[in-house]
C-alpha positions in Angstrom: 57.1 76.5 68.3 57.9 77.0 71.9 59.6 74.5 74.3 58.7 72.9 77.6 59.5 73.8 81.2 62.5 72.6 83.3 62.3 69.0 84.3 61.4 69.5 88.0 58.3 71.4 87.0 57.8 69.0 84.1 57.6 65.9 86.4 54.9 67.6 88.5 52.9 68.6 85.5 53.5 65.3 83.9 51.9 63.4 86.8 48.9 65.7 86.9 48.5 65.6 83.1 48.4 61.8 83.0 45.7 61.8 85.7 43.6 64.2 83.7 44.3 62.9 80.2 41.0 61.1 79.8 39.1 64.2 80.9 40.9 66.4 78.3 40.4 63.9 75.5 36.7 63.9 76.1 36.6 67.7 75.4 38.5 67.4 72.1 36.9 66.8 68.7 37.3 63.2 67.8 37.7 62.4 64.1 37.1 58.9 62.9 40.5 57.3 63.2 41.9 53.8 62.6 42.8 51.9 65.7 46.5 52.6 65.1 46.0 56.4 64.7 43.6 56.5 67.7 46.3 55.0 69.8 48.8 57.6 68.6 46.3 60.4 69.5 45.7 58.8 72.9 49.5 58.7 73.6 49.8 62.3 72.4 47.2 63.3 75.0 48.9 61.3 77.6 52.4 62.5 77.1 52.4 65.8 75.2 49.9 67.6 77.5 52.3 67.3 80.4 54.0 70.5 79.0 51.4 72.2 76.9 48.0 72.0 75.4 47.6 69.3 72.7 48.4 70.8 69.3 46.1 69.4 66.6 48.0 68.0 63.5 46.5 70.6 61.2 48.2 73.5 63.0 51.5 72.7 61.2 52.4 71.0 57.9 53.5 67.4 57.5 57.0 68.6 56.8 57.1 70.8 59.9 56.1 67.9 62.2 58.5 65.4 60.7 61.6 67.5 60.1 61.4 70.1 62.9 59.0 69.5 65.7 59.1 65.8 66.4 62.9 65.5 66.4 63.0 68.3 68.9 60.3 66.7 71.1 62.2 63.5 71.1 64.7 65.2 73.4 62.1 66.3 75.8 60.7 62.8 76.1 64.1 61.2 76.6 64.0 59.4 73.2 67.0 61.2 71.8 70.2 61.8 73.7 70.9 65.5 74.4 74.3 67.0 73.4 74.7 69.6 76.1 78.2 70.5 74.9 76.9 71.4 71.5 74.0 73.5 72.7 74.0 77.2 73.5 74.1 77.6 77.3 74.4 73.8 77.5 76.2 73.9 80.9 73.3 75.9 82.4 70.8 73.5 80.9 72.7 70.4 82.2 72.9 71.9 85.7 69.2 72.5 85.6 68.6 68.8 84.6 66.4 70.2 81.9 66.0 67.0 79.8 65.2 63.5 81.1 68.0 61.0 81.3 65.9 58.1 80.2 62.9 57.6 77.9 59.6 58.5 79.4 57.6 56.3 77.1 58.3 53.2 75.0 59.4 53.3 71.4 56.1 51.9 70.3 54.3 54.7 72.1 56.6 57.3 70.6 56.3 56.1 67.0 52.5 55.9 67.4 52.6 59.7 68.2 55.0 60.2 65.3 52.7 58.4 62.8 49.6 60.2 64.1 50.9 63.6 63.3 52.6 62.5 60.0 49.4 60.9 58.8 46.9 63.7 59.7 48.9 66.9 59.1 48.2 68.7 55.8 50.9 68.9 53.1 50.4 72.7 52.9 49.4 75.3 55.5 45.7 75.8 55.7 44.5 79.1 54.3 43.5 81.8 56.8 39.8 82.8 57.1 38.5 85.1 54.4 38.7 88.8 55.2 37.9 92.1 53.5 40.6 93.5 51.2 43.1 95.7 53.0 43.0 99.2 51.4 46.2 101.1 50.6 46.5 104.5 52.0 46.4 106.2 55.4 44.5 109.5 55.3 44.5 109.5 59.1 48.3 109.8 59.4 51.3 111.7 58.0 54.3 109.3 57.8 57.8 110.4 58.7 61.0 108.4 58.6 63.3 109.0 61.6 67.0 107.9 61.6 68.6 109.4 64.7 71.8 107.3 64.5 74.0 105.7 61.9 74.1 102.0 61.2 71.6 99.3 60.5 68.2 99.8 62.3 68.1 97.5 65.3 65.3 99.1 67.3 64.4 97.0 70.4 62.3 99.6 72.2 60.0 102.6 71.3 58.0 104.5 73.9 56.1 107.8 73.7 56.2 110.1 76.6 53.2 112.4 75.9 53.9 114.6 78.9 57.4 115.5 77.8 56.5 115.2 74.0 59.3 112.7 73.5 59.9 109.4 71.8 62.3 107.0 73.5 64.2 104.7 71.2 66.3 101.7 72.3 69.0 100.5 69.9 70.0 96.9 70.5 73.3 97.0 68.6 74.8 100.0 70.4 73.0 99.4 73.7 71.8 103.0 73.8 68.6 104.8 74.8 67.8 107.9 72.7 65.3 110.6 73.6 63.9 112.2 70.4 61.6 115.1 69.6 58.7 114.8 67.1 61.1 115.7 64.2 63.5 112.9 65.1 66.0 115.3 66.7 68.2 113.7 69.4 67.5 115.4 72.8 69.6 113.0 74.8 71.3 109.6 74.7 72.2 107.2 77.4 74.7 104.3 77.2 73.3 101.1 78.7 74.7 97.7 79.7 72.9 95.8 76.9 70.0 95.8 74.6 67.0 97.7 76.1 63.6 95.9 75.8 61.2 98.0 77.9 61.0 101.3 79.7 58.7 101.9 82.6 58.2 105.4 84.1 58.4 105.6 87.9 58.0 108.5 90.3 61.5 109.7 90.1 62.9 108.3 86.9 62.8 105.4 84.5 63.3 101.6 84.9 65.0 100.3 81.8 64.9 96.5 81.2 68.1 95.3 79.5 68.2 91.8 78.1 71.9 90.8 78.4 71.8 88.7 75.2 69.2 89.8 72.7 68.7 86.5 70.9 67.4 83.4 72.8 69.6 82.6 75.8 69.4 81.3 79.3 72.5 83.3 80.4 72.1 85.3 83.7 73.2 88.6 82.2 70.1 90.7 82.1 69.4 93.7 84.4 66.7 96.2 85.3 68.3 99.6 85.8 66.9 102.8 87.4 67.9 106.0 85.6 67.1 109.4 87.2 64.9 111.7 85.1 67.9 114.1 84.4 69.8 111.2 82.9 72.7 111.7 85.3 75.0 108.6 85.2 75.7 109.1 88.9 72.0 108.6 89.7 71.6 105.3 87.9 71.2 102.2 89.9 70.9 98.5 89.0 67.7 97.3 90.7 67.8 93.6 89.6 70.6 91.7 88.1 71.5 88.1 87.1 68.2 87.9 85.1 67.6 85.4 82.3 67.0 87.6 79.2 64.4 89.9 80.8 62.1 91.6 78.3 59.6 93.6 80.3 59.4 95.3 83.7 56.4 97.3 85.1 56.5 99.7 88.1 53.6 99.0 90.5 52.4 99.4 94.1 51.5 95.8 95.1 51.2 96.2 98.8 50.5 98.9 101.3 54.0 100.1 102.2 53.8 103.0 99.6 57.1 101.9 98.0 57.5 101.2 94.3 57.7 97.5 93.4 58.6 95.9 90.0 57.0 93.1 88.0 59.6 91.5 85.8 59.3 89.1 82.9 62.5 87.1 82.5 61.7 85.3 79.3 65.0 83.4 79.0 64.8 80.6 76.4 64.5 77.1 77.9 64.8 78.5 81.5 63.2 81.6 82.9 60.8 83.0 85.4 58.1 85.6 86.2 58.6 87.5 89.4 57.8 90.7 91.3 60.4 92.6 93.2 59.3 94.2 96.5 60.8 97.6 97.3 62.3 97.4 100.7 62.7 100.1 103.4 66.1 101.7 103.1 66.5 100.7 99.5 66.9 97.4 97.6 64.4 94.9 96.3 63.4 91.4 97.3 62.3 88.9 94.6 59.1 86.9 94.9 58.8 84.2 92.2 55.3 83.9 90.7 55.9 81.5 87.9 59.0 79.3 87.5 58.7 79.0 83.7 60.3 80.5 80.6 58.5 82.7 78.2 56.9 85.5 80.2 56.8 88.3 77.6 54.6 91.1 78.9 52.9 92.0 82.2 50.3 94.6 83.2 49.1 95.7 86.6 45.5 96.6 87.3 42.7 96.0 89.9 40.7 93.3 88.1 38.2 92.4 90.8 37.6 95.8 92.3 38.9 95.0 95.8 41.3 97.9 95.9 44.4 95.8 95.4 46.6 95.8 92.3 46.5 92.5 90.4 49.0 91.3 87.8 48.3 89.9 84.3 51.0 88.2 82.3 51.4 86.7 78.8 53.5 83.5 78.5 54.9 82.6 75.1 56.8 79.4 75.6 55.3 75.8 75.8 52.2 76.5 77.9 51.3 79.6 76.0 48.6 81.7 77.7 47.5 84.8 79.6 47.3 84.4 83.3 45.9 86.6 86.1 47.5 86.8 89.5 44.9 88.0 92.0 46.4 90.0 94.8 45.2 88.4 98.1 47.1 90.9 100.3 50.2 90.3 102.5 52.3 89.7 99.4 50.3 86.6 98.4 48.9 86.0 94.9 46.5 83.4 93.4 47.0 82.4 89.7 44.0 82.0 87.3 44.5 81.1 83.7 42.4 83.4 81.4 43.5 82.0 78.0 45.7 79.0 77.0 46.8 77.9 73.6 49.0 75.2 72.1 52.7 75.9 71.6 52.3 76.7 67.9 50.2 79.8 68.7 53.0 82.4 68.8 51.7 84.8 71.4 53.6 88.1 71.1 51.8 90.9 72.9 48.5 92.1 74.4 46.8 95.3 75.5 44.1 95.9 78.1 41.3 98.1 77.0 37.6 98.6 77.6 36.8 98.1 74.0 33.0 98.2 74.1 32.8 100.7 76.9 30.8 98.5 79.3 33.1 99.1 82.2 34.9 95.8 81.9 38.6 95.2 81.0 38.9 93.5 77.6 42.0 92.1 75.9 43.5 92.9 72.5 46.0 90.1 71.6 48.5 89.6 68.9 49.8 86.1 68.1 52.3 85.7 65.2 55.7 84.7 66.5 57.2 82.4 63.8 60.9 82.6 64.6 61.8 79.1 65.9 62.0 77.1 62.7 61.8 77.8 59.0 58.0 77.2 58.9 55.3 78.4 56.5 53.0 81.2 57.6 50.1 80.1 59.8 46.4 80.6 59.1 45.6 81.3 62.8 48.1 84.1 63.3 46.6 87.6 63.7 44.9 90.1 66.0 42.1 89.0 68.3 39.8 90.9 70.6 38.6 89.1 73.7 35.6 90.6 75.6 35.2 90.3 79.3 31.9 89.0 80.7 32.5 90.8 84.0 33.8 87.7 85.8 37.2 87.7 84.0 36.0 85.1 81.5 36.9 86.1 78.0 35.4 85.2 74.6 36.9 85.9 71.2 34.8 88.5 69.5 36.9 89.6 66.6 39.8 88.2 64.6 41.8 89.9 61.9 44.1 87.3 60.2 47.6 88.8 59.9 50.7 86.7 59.2 53.3 87.2 61.9 51.3 89.7 64.0 53.5 91.0 66.8 51.7 93.8 68.6 48.3 95.5 68.5 47.2 98.7 70.2 43.7 100.2 70.7 43.0 103.9 70.6 40.3 106.2 69.3 42.6 107.4 66.5 40.0 109.1 64.4 38.1 110.8 67.3 34.7 109.4 66.6 34.2 108.0 70.0 34.9 104.3 69.4 38.2 102.3 69.6 40.3 101.6 66.5 43.3 99.2 66.2 46.9 99.6 64.9 48.9 96.4 64.4 52.4 95.4 63.2 53.8 92.1 62.0 57.4 91.0 62.4 56.9 87.8 60.3 54.6 88.8 57.4 54.7 87.3 54.0 57.6 89.5 52.8 57.6 87.9 49.4 53.9 88.7 48.8 53.1 91.5 46.3 52.0 93.7 49.2 53.0 92.4 52.6 50.8 93.5 55.6 53.6 94.6 58.0 51.4 97.4 59.4 47.6 97.5 59.4 45.2 100.2 60.7 41.7 98.9 61.5 39.2 101.7 61.6 36.2 100.8 63.8 32.9 101.1 61.9 30.8 99.9 64.8 29.2 96.5 65.5 32.6 94.8 65.5 33.1 95.7 61.9 36.4 97.3 60.8 37.9 98.7 57.6 41.5 97.8 57.2 44.2 100.1 55.7 47.9 99.7 55.0 50.6 102.0 53.7 53.4 101.7 51.1 55.8 103.3 53.6 55.5 100.3 55.9 58.1 98.5 53.8 60.8 100.9 55.1 61.4 98.6 58.0 60.8 95.4 59.8 58.6 96.4 62.7 59.2 94.6 66.0 58.1 97.3 68.5 55.3 99.9 68.5 53.8 102.5 70.8 50.9 105.0 70.6 50.5 108.4 72.3 50.4 112.1 71.7 53.9 113.1 70.5 53.2 116.5 69.1 50.8 117.8 71.8 47.8 118.3 69.6 45.6 116.1 71.6 45.3 113.0 69.4 47.2 109.7 69.5 50.2 109.2 67.2 52.0 105.9 66.4 55.7 105.0 66.4 57.1 101.9 64.9 60.6 100.6 65.5 62.5 98.5 62.9 64.7 95.6 63.8 66.4 94.5 60.5 68.5 91.6 61.6 65.7 89.4 62.9 65.3 85.7 62.2 64.9 84.7 58.6 62.6 81.8 59.3 60.1 83.5 57.1 61.9 84.3 53.8 62.9 87.9 53.2 63.9 88.9 49.6 67.6 90.1 49.5 66.5 93.3 47.8 64.2 94.2 50.7 66.9 93.5 53.3 69.3 95.7 51.4 66.8 98.5 51.2 66.2 98.3 55.0 69.9 98.5 55.5 70.7 101.4 53.2 67.4 103.3 52.9 65.2 102.2 55.7 64.0 103.8 58.9 64.9 103.1 62.5 61.6 104.7 63.5 58.5 105.4 61.5 56.4 108.1 63.0 52.7 108.1 62.0 51.6 111.6 62.9 47.9 111.8 63.5 46.4 114.6 61.3 42.7 114.1 62.0 42.5 117.8 63.0 
């Protein structure tokens, strides 16, 4: 579950939401309800949609609503007093006037919402849609465990540099960036300021996003640092600082000055923003805020409408979860369009742009499986989805592979047959299941039909990050997985499995493509 936006933005959204509540309600499926429950639903539409899409009761269990979600939502509606002193980053949140000082609705209205969700939510999670059995075995790949450093695996970044035949590994615990060869040998290591989250290759070096604090925080401690290609410490430079837990930065040319710009996702926690930083003549960068909202998790830059200007697409994974397109209007101006929006239970985690059906249009492969906020059961709607583009940047869901805790999916022609296959990881799978699906390879059989495979070796780690590219220079795409062992235990992890990760696991799992 994700949480709403700061109060200034909240008030603006709240007024607009109330004005459109009737219109939204008309679009929702209306079960036959008693007058009391209908009143609760009406009030949920009226008040809850100020911050996010209306979540239907069946998206979570009765216990989850009553014991976790509704007590938290009471703070956002002013029903419960907020103890800033007892909260992490409480002073920052108080200064931002994050929560209302007085109730925004009556007790009667609040309890009607409470009763609506308690009455209609299921006692147990709904089962996911039926899917074909996932086969065991990966003939397509040779699996190698790589452990380039001592200690518990806490891999926060993996990236393949196909040109240099390198794997970059970021370790959150030691705040280091490793350069590895295809055997796992350490070619170089660079000490950073904090946990690395993304690496973007520029014209003269790398831009490394460093989070400040790894776990949810609104502290202004994150940075984006430029590191020259030779790794010289003297040639490193902090490009942007004082960021709220940044998790992604992309190098781009967003105007006509021929200088490199940066697009930065400052995820934060309850505060945050999405910005681009304009490269200025003589050095330095100027920030332009695109979205004053927490939760921006990944951005990509591409010309979406064919006008010759680079547009920006971003995924937001807090409160108003969605994927948004910022069309470049020129002269440093952008217009926002929402491509997808989901309720705050959805758990967006990552996406990839790909022309999946080779019709010349940019499609989206999306993973939604974040389940780290509360100790909640697995969710039937988590998984990997493919959205096809109709040519006017309108997207329809064409394929869904249910996958508990899905965190990232990547599309490549792994088997060389001319169509696009999918590799996916899950950070919150059912670890206590007989055979958890923490990695799945979906081989494209044509006609949006896929055969799914998994591997026993995937239990060597808890995969939070993944990349695909040609590591060994043989012309076909390989896959690397990065394990972050000390992640949230909101989904139960058997003690024996955690101990195996710690003592016999892999910081990196290399899936070497052996199709040739």
